[in-house]
N, C-alpha and C positions, 0 to 999 in steps of 0.2 A: 576407486572408480575414476576413469579419465573423462573429464568434462571439457567441453569447448570453452575458450575464454569468453568472459562476459563482454557484451557490446551494448552500449546505450541505445535505446530505441530512438531517442531524439538527439540532435546535435546539442552540444553543451551550451550553445548560444541561446537555445530556447528553453532551457531549464528555468524554473521559477526561482527568482532570486530570493524571495522571502522564505521559500521552503529550504533553500540551501543555507541561508543564514540561521534558520531554526535548527537544522540538523547539525550545523557546526557548533552549536552550544551543547550538544549531547555527547557523552563520552563514547569512545570507540567501542568499549564493551557493550554499552547499551544499544548502539547501532547494530552491532553484530547480533545481539539477542533478538532485536526487532525483526531481523531478516530470517530467523530460523523457520524451517518448514513447519507447517501445521499451526502457525500463528496467524492472527488476523491479517497482518501486513507482510507475510512471508515474501522472500525473494522468489519471484515467479519469472521464468524465462521460457523462450521457445527452445526447441531441441538444439538449435544452432548457437545458443548462448545469448540471443537478443533479450534484453531485460524488458519485461512487460510491467512489473511492479518492483520498485526499488531503485530506480534510476538516480534519484537525488541522494539517497543514502550511500549508494555505491560510489558516486562522484566524490562525496565527502571522505569516504574511507580511502579512496585513491589519493586524494589530496594529502592525507596523513601518511601516505606511504604503505598502507596496509595492502597485502596481497589478497585480492578479492576473488580471484578465479577459482580457488579451492573451496569457496563457501558452498554449503549444501543449498539446494534450490528445488523448488517445485517446477516441474516441466509442464507447460501448457501446450497442448497440441491443437492445431487448427482443426475445427470441425468442417468437414467437406459436405 
């Protein structure tokens, strides 16, 4: 399935430093597991790839050089 690239909802400048520090202590494998669909804190995005839940974990994975755009995600559509 071809998915759009992931985009942070917020600028990196406003990400919470304490959360980033915490996620940097967690292994790459554990971060990936925490983002799996149908888990409590799954990677949730809009259909255009904008991250609704998972911004800090994706930032840390990118810092580690992990290719995040292929990760499975739950799509959140806006309710009109």
